[in-house]
C-alpha positions in Angstrom: -119.8 142.3 126.6 -118.3 138.8 126.6 -114.6 139.1 127.3 -112.1 137.6 129.7 -111.4 139.7 132.8 -108.1 139.5 134.6 -107.6 141.3 137.9 -104.0 142.3 137.9 -104.0 143.7 141.4 -105.4 141.5 144.2 -104.1 140.2 147.5 -104.3 137.2 149.7 -104.2 137.8 153.5 -103.8 135.8 156.6 -106.9 133.6 156.2 -108.3 131.7 159.1 -109.8 129.3 158.3 -108.3 129.2 154.8 -111.0 127.1 153.2 -113.7 129.6 154.0 -111.6 132.5 152.8 -110.7 131.1 149.5 -114.2 130.0 148.7 -115.6 133.5 149.5 -112.8 135.0 147.4 -113.9 133.0 144.3 -117.5 133.7 145.0 -116.8 137.5 144.8 -114.7 137.0 141.7 -117.7 135.3 140.1 -120.0 138.1 141.1 -117.7 140.6 139.5 -117.2 138.5 136.4 -113.4 138.1 137.0 -111.9 135.0 135.4 -108.4 135.2 136.9 -106.9 137.1 139.9 -103.2 137.9 139.8 -102.5 137.7 143.5 -99.7 138.4 146.0 -100.0 138.2 149.8 -100.7 141.4 151.7 -99.1 142.3 154.9 -96.3 139.7 155.2 -93.4 141.7 153.8 -90.6 141.3 154.8 -91.4 137.6 155.3 -91.4 136.8 151.6 -91.3 133.1 152.0 -94.4 132.9 154.1 -96.3 135.3 151.9 -95.4 133.5 148.7 -96.3 130.1 150.3 -99.8 131.5 151.1 -100.2 132.8 147.5 -99.2 129.3 146.3 -102.0 127.9 148.4 -104.6 130.0 146.5 -103.0 128.9 143.3 -103.1 125.2 144.2 -106.8 125.3 145.3 -108.0 127.0 142.1 -105.2 126.8 139.5 -107.5 128.1 136.8 -108.5 131.2 138.8 -105.4 132.4 140.5 -102.0 133.5 139.1 -99.2 134.1 141.5 -97.4 137.5 141.8 -94.3 137.0 143.9 -93.1 139.3 146.6 -89.6 139.9 147.9 -88.0 142.9 149.7 -84.7 144.8 149.3 -84.5 144.9 153.1 -83.0 141.4 152.8 -81.6 141.6 149.3 -79.3 138.6 149.8 -82.3 136.4 150.4 -84.4 138.0 147.6 -82.7 136.3 144.6 -83.0 132.7 145.9 -86.6 133.4 146.8 -87.3 134.8 143.3 -85.9 131.6 141.9 -88.1 129.5 144.1 -91.2 131.6 143.4 -90.8 131.5 139.6 -89.2 128.2 139.0 -90.9 126.1 141.7 -94.1 127.9 142.5 -94.8 129.0 138.9 -95.5 132.6 139.6 -95.8 135.0 136.7 -94.9 138.5 138.0 -93.4 140.4 140.9 -94.9 142.9 143.3 -92.4 145.3 144.9 -93.0 147.9 147.6 -90.9 151.0 148.2 -89.8 149.8 151.7 -86.1 150.8 151.6 -86.4 154.4 150.3 -87.3 155.6 146.8 -88.3 152.9 144.4 -85.4 153.7 142.1 -82.8 153.4 145.0 -79.8 151.2 144.0 -80.7 148.8 146.9 -83.4 147.3 144.6 -81.1 146.9 141.6 -80.1 143.2 142.2 -83.8 142.4 142.2 -84.5 144.4 139.1 -81.5 143.0 137.3 -82.8 139.5 137.9 -86.2 140.5 136.5 -84.6 142.2 133.5 -82.7 139.1 132.6 -85.9 137.1 132.6 -88.2 139.8 131.1 -90.4 139.7 134.2 -93.4 142.1 134.7 -92.9 144.1 137.9 -95.7 145.9 139.6 -95.1 148.5 142.3 -97.4 150.6 144.5 -97.3 154.2 143.2 -98.8 157.4 144.5 -98.1 161.1 144.5 -99.9 164.0 146.1 -99.2 167.7 145.2 -97.3 169.4 147.9 -96.0 166.2 149.5 -92.6 166.3 147.8 -90.8 163.6 145.9 -92.5 160.5 147.5 -90.8 157.2 147.4 -93.3 155.8 144.9 -93.9 158.8 142.7 -94.6 157.7 139.1 -91.8 159.9 137.7 -89.2 157.8 139.5 -89.9 154.9 137.1 -88.5 156.8 134.2 -84.9 156.0 135.2 -85.9 152.4 135.9 -87.6 152.0 132.5 -84.3 153.2 130.9 -82.0 151.1 133.0 -84.1 147.9 132.9 -85.7 148.0 129.5 -86.7 144.3 129.4 -88.9 144.7 132.6 -92.5 145.5 132.0 -93.2 148.1 134.7 -96.8 148.2 136.0 -97.6 151.3 138.0 -100.1 150.1 140.7 -102.8 152.7 141.3 -101.3 154.8 138.5 -100.2 157.5 141.0 -103.5 157.3 142.8 -104.4 161.0 143.0 -105.2 163.1 140.0 -101.7 164.8 140.1 -100.2 161.3 140.4 -102.2 160.1 137.5 -100.9 162.9 135.4 -97.3 161.9 136.3 -98.1 158.3 135.5 -99.5 159.2 132.1 -96.4 161.3 131.3 -93.9 158.5 132.0 -96.0 156.0 130.2 -96.0 158.2 127.1 -92.2 158.4 127.2 -91.5 154.7 127.9 -93.2 151.9 126.1 -92.3 149.4 128.9 -94.5 151.2 131.4 -98.1 150.1 132.0 -100.8 151.8 134.1 -103.1 149.9 136.4 -106.6 151.2 137.1 -107.5 150.7 140.8 -107.5 153.9 142.9 -109.0 155.3 146.1 -110.0 158.3 143.9 -113.1 157.6 141.9 -113.2 160.9 140.1 -115.1 160.9 136.8 -113.0 160.4 133.6 -110.1 158.6 135.2 -110.3 155.6 132.9 -110.7 157.8 129.9 -107.6 159.8 130.9 -105.5 156.8 131.4 -106.5 155.2 128.1 -106.3 158.4 126.2 -102.9 159.2 127.7 -101.0 155.9 127.7 -103.0 154.1 125.0 -105.4 151.2 125.2 -102.7 148.6 124.9 -101.0 149.7 128.1 -103.7 150.1 130.7 -104.6 147.1 132.9 -107.6 146.4 135.2 -106.9 145.9 138.9 -109.1 146.0 141.9 -106.9 145.9 145.0 -109.3 143.2 146.3 -110.1 142.6 149.1 -109.2 146.2 150.1 -111.6 147.5 147.4 -114.5 146.0 145.6 -113.7 144.2 142.4 -117.2 144.9 141.0 -116.8 148.7 141.4 -113.6 148.7 139.4 -114.9 146.4 136.7 -117.9 148.8 136.4 -115.6 151.9 136.0 -114.1 150.3 132.9 -117.3 148.8 131.5 -119.1 152.2 131.7 -116.2 154.3 130.6 -116.5 156.3 127.4 -113.9 154.3 125.5 -114.3 151.9 122.6 -115.5 148.3 123.1 -112.1 147.0 122.0 -110.3 149.3 124.5 -112.6 147.9 127.2 -111.7 144.3 126.3 -108.0 145.1 126.3 -108.1 146.9 129.6 -110.3 144.3 131.3 -108.2 141.3 130.4 -106.5 141.1 127.0 -103.6 143.3 127.9 -102.8 141.3 131.1 -103.2 138.0 129.2 -100.6 139.2 126.6 -98.3 140.7 129.2 -98.1 137.5 131.3 -98.5 135.0 128.5 -101.6 133.5 130.0 -103.5 130.6 128.4 -107.1 131.6 128.7 
């Protein structure tokens, strides 16, 4: 199958030395058939400036292979808006990754960040997970229902799509009710039929491939989609076409 592949969920890290890390990263992308990785830096929140600068280094080294996903935190919300402006207007990033680091993801503490993204129609991806019996976790997919209503111009991407099977069921339910919610495919749970359930539940236009690379193997997660029992057109959309459309990429 000849189709562009966009990894919507990948991370930089603290590379030392940087040159070796970035070359190995691209080598693994090539092995997995990934054309573009949408990247944010892992492990540097709440130091958003440092993390975004590292992401920008990947982008500068391979501008045709890396797309930046900014990171800010509501822990320092007064600093978040200027950093968003720098990340998007100066560093040319295309989306935002947010973590539930000050309580539930729909807490009002995040609202200034979401309002900025809503005004600009930015795609926002958040880590999501839910396990039965664990209560109302800070990143449970159902919490995004209120956000999808309040900030309708944001495209909400549910990273991991709830992760566990009960979390996936929640993610599918909110995606069915809100057309600005998208589901991302990488998960620590490799149970059979996950891709089919996500596509069958949310629709082939709102499921997006991600790997969580380097925490997980990009090749594994491409393979889960390539071998899924869905149509060839659905595979093309999930592997790359949906992300290209969502971010307005020229590929």
